[in-house]
Structure formats: C-alpha cells, structure tokens
C-alpha positions in Angstrom: 111.4 -9.4 114.9 108.5 -11.8 114.8 105.0 -10.3 115.2 102.9 -11.9 117.9 99.2 -11.3 118.3 99.8 -9.6 121.6 102.3 -7.2 120.0 99.9 -6.3 117.2 97.0 -5.7 119.6 99.1 -3.5 121.9 100.6 -1.5 119.0 97.3 -1.1 117.2 95.6 -0.1 120.5 98.4 2.5 121.0 97.9 3.9 117.5 94.2 4.0 117.9 94.4 5.7 121.2 96.7 8.3 119.7 94.3 8.8 116.9 91.4 9.1 119.4 93.3 11.8 121.2 93.8 13.7 118.0 90.1 13.4 117.1 89.1 14.5 120.6 91.3 17.6 120.2 89.7 18.4 116.9 86.2 17.9 118.4 87.0 20.0 121.5 88.4 22.8 119.3 85.2 22.7 117.2 83.0 22.9 120.3 85.1 25.8 121.7 85.0 27.7 118.4 81.3 27.0 118.1 80.7 28.6 121.5 82.8 31.5 120.5 80.9 31.8 117.2 77.6 31.8 119.1 78.9 34.5 121.5 80.0 36.6 118.5 76.6 36.1 116.8 74.8 37.3 119.9 77.1 40.4 120.2 76.7 41.0 116.4 72.9 41.0 116.7 73.0 43.3 119.7 75.4 45.7 117.9 73.2 45.6 114.8 70.1 46.4 116.9 71.9 49.2 118.7 73.0 50.8 115.4 69.5 50.5 113.9 67.9 52.0 117.1 70.4 54.9 117.0 69.9 55.6 113.3 66.1 55.4 113.5 66.0 57.7 116.5 68.1 60.2 114.6 65.8 59.8 111.6 62.8 60.3 113.8 64.1 63.6 115.1 64.9 64.7 111.6 61.4 63.8 110.3 59.8 65.6 113.3 61.9 68.7 112.7 61.1 68.7 109.0 57.4 68.3 109.7 57.5 71.2 112.2 59.5 73.5 109.8 57.0 72.8 107.0 54.1 73.7 109.2 55.8 76.9 110.6 56.5 78.1 107.1 53.2 77.2 105.3 50.7 76.9 108.2 49.4 73.8 106.4 48.4 71.1 108.8 49.3 68.4 106.3 52.9 68.9 107.1 52.2 67.6 110.6 50.9 64.3 109.3 54.2 62.4 110.0 55.0 64.4 113.2 53.2 62.3 115.8 54.4 59.0 114.3 58.0 60.3 114.3 57.5 61.3 118.0 56.2 57.8 118.8 59.1 56.2 116.8 61.6 58.3 118.7 60.2 57.2 122.1 60.3 53.6 121.0 63.8 53.7 119.7 65.1 55.5 122.8 63.5 52.8 124.9 65.4 50.2 122.8 68.7 52.0 123.4 68.0 51.9 127.1 67.9 48.1 126.8 70.8 47.7 124.4 73.4 50.3 125.5 74.3 49.3 129.1 77.3 47.2 127.8 78.8 50.3 126.1 81.3 52.7 127.7 79.7 55.6 129.7 76.3 54.2 128.8 74.5 55.6 131.8 75.6 59.2 131.2 75.0 58.9 127.5 71.5 57.6 127.9 70.7 60.3 130.5 71.9 63.1 128.3 70.4 61.8 125.1 67.1 61.4 126.9 67.3 65.1 128.0 68.2 66.2 124.5 65.3 64.3 122.9 62.8 65.6 125.5 64.0 69.2 125.1 64.0 68.9 121.3 60.4 67.7 121.2 59.4 70.3 123.8 60.7 73.0 121.5 58.9 71.5 118.5 55.6 71.2 120.4 55.9 74.8 121.6 56.5 76.3 118.1 53.6 74.2 116.7 51.4 75.5 119.5 52.4 79.1 118.9 51.8 78.7 115.2 48.3 77.3 115.7 47.5 80.1 118.1 48.5 82.6 115.4 51.7 83.8 117.2 53.9 83.5 114.2 56.5 86.0 115.4 56.9 84.2 118.7 57.2 80.8 117.0 59.9 82.2 114.7 61.6 83.8 117.7 61.9 80.4 119.4 63.4 79.0 116.2 65.8 81.9 115.8 67.3 81.1 119.2 69.1 78.2 117.5 68.6 76.2 120.7 67.0 73.5 118.5 70.0 73.3 116.2 72.4 73.1 119.2 70.3 70.2 120.6 70.3 68.4 117.2 74.1 68.9 116.8 74.7 67.5 120.3 72.4 64.6 119.7 74.2 63.8 116.4 77.5 63.6 118.4 75.9 61.0 120.6 74.5 59.1 117.6 77.8 59.1 115.9 79.5 57.7 119.0 76.9 55.0 119.4 77.0 54.0 115.7 80.8 54.1 115.7 81.1 51.9 118.8 78.6 49.4 117.3 80.5 49.3 114.0 83.8 48.8 115.9 82.3 45.8 117.8 81.1 44.3 114.6 84.5 44.7 113.0 86.3 43.2 116.0 83.9 40.3 116.0 84.6 39.6 112.3 88.4 39.7 113.0 88.0 37.3 115.9 86.0 34.9 113.7 88.7 35.0 111.1 91.3 34.2 113.7 89.2 31.4 115.0 88.7 30.0 111.5 92.5 30.0 111.0 93.0 28.2 114.3 90.4 25.6 113.3 92.1 25.0 110.0 95.5 24.7 111.7 94.2 22.2 114.3 92.2 20.2 111.7 95.3 19.9 109.4 97.6 18.8 112.3 95.0 16.4 113.6 94.3 15.0 110.1 98.0 14.4 109.5 98.4 12.7 112.9 95.3 10.5 112.3 96.5 9.6 108.8 100.0 8.7 110.3 98.5 6.6 113.1 96.1 4.8 110.7 98.9 4.2 108.2 101.1 2.8 111.0 98.4 0.6 112.3 97.6 -0.6 108.7 101.3 -1.4 108.1 101.5 -3.4 111.3 98.3 -5.3 110.5 99.4 -5.9 107.0 102.7 -7.5 108.2 100.7 -9.6 110.7 98.3 -10.7 108.0 101.2 -11.8 105.8 102.6 -13.9 108.6 99.2 -15.4 109.1 99.0 -16.4 105.5 102.4 -18.1 105.8 101.1 -20.1 108.7 97.9 -21.0 107.0 98.8 -24.7 106.7 99.2 -24.9 110.5 95.6 -23.8 111.2 93.7 -26.0 108.8 92.2 -27.8 111.8 90.7 -24.6 113.0 88.5 -24.1 109.9 85.5 -25.9 111.3 85.7 -23.8 114.5 85.9 -20.7 112.4 82.9 -21.7 110.4 81.0 -22.1 113.7 82.1 -18.7 114.7 80.9 -17.3 111.4 77.5 -18.8 112.0 77.4 -17.4 115.5 78.4 -14.0 114.1 75.7 -14.2 111.5 73.1 -14.9 114.2 74.5 -12.0 116.2 74.2 -9.7 113.2 70.6 -10.7 112.6 69.9 -10.1 116.3 71.7 -6.7 116.0 69.5 -5.8 113.0 66.4 -6.7 115.0 67.7 -4.6 117.9 68.4 -1.7 115.5 64.8 -1.7 114.3 63.7 -1.6 117.9 66.1 1.2 118.6 64.9 3.1 115.6 61.3 2.8 116.8 62.5 4.0 120.2 64.2 7.0 118.6 61.0 7.9 116.9 59.2 7.5 120.2 61.7 9.8 121.9 61.5 12.3 119.0 57.8 12.4 119.3 58.0 13.0 123.0 60.6 15.7 122.6 58.4 17.4 120.0 55.5 17.2 122.3 57.6 18.8 125.0 58.6 21.6 122.6 54.9 22.1 121.7 54.1 22.4 125.4 56.8 24.9 125.9 55.5 27.0 123.0 52.1 26.8 124.5 53.4 28.0 127.8 55.2 30.9 126.0 52.0 31.8 124.2 50.1 31.9 127.5 52.9 34.1 129.0 52.7 36.8 126.3 50.0 39.5 126.1 50.7 40.4 122.4 47.9 39.0 120.2 50.1 38.7 117.1 52.7 36.8 119.2 50.0 34.5 120.5 48.9 33.7 116.9 52.5 33.2 115.7 53.2 30.8 118.6 50.0 28.9 118.0 50.9 28.4 114.4 54.3 27.3 115.4 52.7 24.8 117.8 50.6 23.4 114.9 53.7 22.9 112.7 55.5 21.1 115.5 52.4 18.9 116.0 52.3 18.0 112.3 55.9 16.6 112.6 55.4 14.9 115.9 52.4 13.0 114.7 54.5 11.4 112.0 57.1 10.1 114.5 54.3 8.9 116.8 52.9 6.8 113.9 56.4 5.5 113.1 57.0 4.1 116.6 53.5 2.6 116.6 54.0 1.0 113.1 55.9 -2.1 112.1 57.4 -0.2 109.1 59.4 2.8 110.1 60.2 3.8 106.5 56.6 4.6 105.3 53.4 6.1 106.8 49.8 5.5 106.0 49.1 9.1 104.8 45.3 8.9 105.1 45.5 7.8 108.8 48.1 10.4 109.6 46.1 13.2 107.9 43.0 12.1 109.7 44.6 12.5 113.1 46.2 15.8 112.1 43.0 17.3 110.8 41.0 16.1 113.8 43.5 18.0 116.0 43.4 21.1 113.8 39.7 21.1 113.8 39.6 21.0 117.6 42.4 23.6 117.9 41.2 26.1 115.3 37.5 25.8 116.3 38.4 27.5 119.6 39.6 30.6 117.7 37.2 30.5 114.7 33.9 29.2 116.2 31.7 29.3 113.0 34.2 27.5 110.7 34.0 23.7 110.3 36.4 21.2 108.7 35.5 18.2 106.6 37.8 15.8 104.8 37.8 12.8 102.4 41.0 10.7 102.4 41.8 7.7 100.3 44.4 5.1 101.5 47.9 6.1 100.4 51.4 5.0 101.6 54.1 7.7 101.6 57.8 8.0 102.6 58.4 9.3 106.1 60.2 12.5 105.0 57.6 13.3 102.3 54.8 12.7 104.9 56.3 15.2 107.3 56.6 17.8 104.5 53.0 17.2 103.4 51.7 17.4 106.9 53.2 20.8 107.4 51.8 22.0 104.1 48.3 20.8 105.0 48.6 22.5 108.4 49.5 25.8 106.7 46.8 25.6 104.1 44.0 24.7 106.5 45.1 27.3 109.1 45.2 30.0 106.4 41.7 29.1 105.2 40.4 29.2 108.8 42.0 32.6 109.3 41.1 34.5 106.1 38.4 32.7 104.1 35.4 33.6 106.3 35.7 37.1 107.8 32.1 36.7 109.1 33.1 33.5 110.9 30.8 31.0 109.3 31.8 28.5 106.6 33.4 25.2 105.8 37.0 24.1 104.9 37.3 20.9 102.9 40.4 18.6 102.5 40.5 16.0 99.7 43.2 13.3 99.3 42.8 10.9 96.4 44.9 8.6 94.3 45.6 9.3 90.6 47.0 6.9 88.0 50.8 6.2 87.7 51.8 6.5 91.4 50.5 10.0 91.7 48.2 11.6 94.3 46.2 14.8 94.5 45.7 17.0 97.6 43.0 19.7 97.6 42.3 22.3 100.3 39.3 24.5 99.4 36.8 26.8 100.9 33.7 28.8 99.8 34.9 32.1 101.4 35.7 35.5 100.1 38.3 34.2 97.6 41.5 35.7 96.4 41.5 39.5 95.8 43.8 40.6 93.1 45.9 43.8 93.6 45.9 43.6 97.3 48.9 42.6 99.4 49.0 39.1 101.0 47.5 38.8 104.5 49.6 37.9 107.4 53.4 37.7 107.7 53.9 35.5 104.6 55.8 32.9 106.7 53.2 30.2 106.0 53.4 30.9 102.2 57.2 30.6 102.2 57.0 27.3 104.2 54.4 25.9 101.7 56.6 26.9 98.7 59.8 25.5 100.2 58.3 22.2 101.2 56.5 21.9 97.9 59.9 22.2 96.1 61.2 19.4 98.3 58.3 17.2 97.0 59.1 18.2 93.4 55.8 19.9 93.0 54.0 23.2 93.6 50.7 24.4 95.0 48.2 25.8 92.4 45.7 28.3 93.7 42.3 28.7 91.9 39.6 31.3 92.5 36.4 29.4 92.7 34.1 32.5 92.9 33.2 32.1 95.7 36.1 30.5 97.5 39.6 29.4 96.9 41.1 26.0 96.0 44.7 25.1 96.7 45.7 21.9 94.7 48.9 20.0 94.8 49.8 16.8 92.7 52.7 14.8 94.1 54.4 11.4 93.5 53.7 8.6 95.9 56.6 6.5 94.6 59.3 5.8 97.1 62.5 7.8 96.7 64.5 5.5 99.0 67.2 3.3 97.7 66.1 -0.3 97.2 67.0 -2.5 100.2 69.9 -4.8 99.6 68.9 -8.4 99.0 69.9 -10.9 101.6 72.2 -13.7 100.5 
C-alpha cells in the first residue's frame, strides 16, 4: 500500500499518543509510590521516636532505682547524683509518649496506667530516700521489702514491651509495603518500557518506509530545493531567536529562584520569631544566612549579561555587607572588614564559596570574642596560575587544643563538604592570638567549552 504523508502523520501520531499514555502511566505510578514512600517515612520516624521514648523511659526508671538502691545500702549521697536527671528524663520521655502514642491501639488506657505507674514508682523512691536521710533505715527497708516497687516495675515493663513491639511491627510492615511498592514500580516500568520501545520502533519503521519513498521521488521535487533553502534560512533565524529567548528565560529562572529563596528566607525568619528556644533561633538564623548566600548568586545572575560566571568580589562584598548588618545585631562589639580583588568564578563554585564564607564569618563572630569586642577580616586575592586565596581571620581567643568543638558541628561539616566540591580544603592556623582559616582554590572554569558556531 502506498504511504501518503497523511497516513504517516496519523500513524505516527497514534504511536506517539500510545507512548505518551505509557509514559503517563509510569509517571503516575512513580508519583503515587512517592506519596506512599513519604507516608511510610513519616510513620517510620514516628515509630522510631516512639520506640526510643519507651526505651529511654524504661532506662530512666532503672537508673533511678539503681541510684536509690545504692543510697539505701551505703548511705552515700554520691549514688543519688544521677537520680534527679533520671527523674527529669522520665518525665520528658513520658510527655513524648503522650504525643506519639495516640495512633496506637488502647493508647489512652496505656498512657493513663503507665503515668500512674511512673508516678507511683517515683513516689516510692522519693519516700525511701527521705526515710534514709532521716535515719529511719528500718522503715526504708520495710518499704522496699513490700515488693510494691518490683510489681510496679514489672507492670511497667509489660507496657514497655507492648509499645516497643508495636513500634517494631509497624516498622516491619512498612518495610514490607515498600518492597511490594518497589516490585510494582519495576513491573510497571518494564511493561511501559516495552510498550514505548514497541511504539517508537513501529513509528521508526513507518518513517523509514516513508523516507525511502521520498528518496525514490527525489527527482520530482528538484524544483522545491530553493524553497527548502529558504525554509532552512528561516529555521536558522528562528533558532537564533530561540537561543536569545532561552537566555532571557534562563535569566528569568534565576530571577524566580532568587525570589523563591528570598521567600524561604522570610519563612525561616518568621519561624525564628515564632519560637522561644534560643538555640532554635540561632540555628534558624544561621540557616537564613546560608539561604541568603545562595540567593545573592542568583540575584547577580539575572542582573548580569553572563549567566555562567559571577564577579566573585562584587558578590562577596554584598554578602559580607549583609552579614555585617545581620551579625552586628547579635554581636554588638564585633566588626567586619574585607579586602577583595576582582575575580571571575563559575556560578556553582561561587554558590559553594559563598556558603563557606558565611559559615566561617558567622563562626568567628560567635566564638572568637567572648568579651564581645574585636574584628573579623576577610581577604580575597588572586594568585599565579589561575588560583585564588580566601582568608578569614580574627584576633580572638584562638583554637584550644583538647577541648570539644563548639556548637553543633553542622557548619564545620558544611564547610568540609563544600570544600571537597571545590577540590580544596580549609586550613586552620592558630595565630596566637586569633585564628586564620585559609583556602586556596582554582578560578579556572570547569564548564565544557562552548560549541563553535558554523
């Protein structure tokens, strides 16, 4: 049967539509399984927290009882050192169970009885300790010999075992469900892939036959060559226009990313204002500074004619000005100065370097000057052979050997990870007084060279 252009278009459209349906099925399955995976993840976290709370509540009771027994036997107050902390830990973990257990069977009755047991157990422990301190050893031993405390502990262990068992069961069921979902995903993907390959192959065969017929009729369309050449010229012009539009779109994307990051920064700021915990406020403030370091890069990209590179000195100047304003509100006596030489750097490397500078400067403001007065200096200079040097230094208390690192360590891990992405590392030097953090990195572009135009 001769192949007409209309037949090829219709058949190819039908094949492509079928392939699109298969692709849509795969995407829908992935989205559905992704939602299920997220639900499982949330359940797994809740089950894990429930198990931890139950185990630590049990451990707190055991520690408190051991502390009380040691004091009753020896009369030495040193045995009571962990008692109060164990009591506080027990209250905290019981409160956590009150939040986590409502989704479990018979949760209300379990929580009520477990709370009565914990309260009764600590009442007995407090009573025996009071009697021992008052010198009524016989009365204290009599309370212990009633075995009421053991009965309470045994009953509590039954509840703990039930809670831990239910948490483990939920985790096991979740793992099984994830395995089943993975099997379904593999099955759907294989079927969809086979269908898509079949559709594409059929369309390719049809197009191949049609192309062969066109080659046979080539002598009949010689007169159309000039028109085709005109169409090619038009198409080339369209491609150039499309390239220009793509650059505009890329600039717009950077603009939108910068706006989105600014929105995220505002949300983090709102969350910081909503919390009363000082450590949480500090952590959220540091997170906001990291977000800002990234958003400033995108802001410079959409304002620049070259979206592939950033003027590092101008970017760092804006970032450091912001950090100085932000951190001065928390550390009034600490100032920030900087000397920056002009350097061009790839976009991705600039983002990584900006976050590193944010972490190092913030760390210096926080820990270098406990008395609240001092200066933090930032130096950026070009070295020979496409290499640059970044230094963040202070004249503070310096690095103390043998003591654990201050803070949570998140900033140090971020600096280390981003330094690896720049194929370098941060070297710390004790200046006595003060500390210097120095990093040497390449300014050579790691992007593939642009393809030359014909």
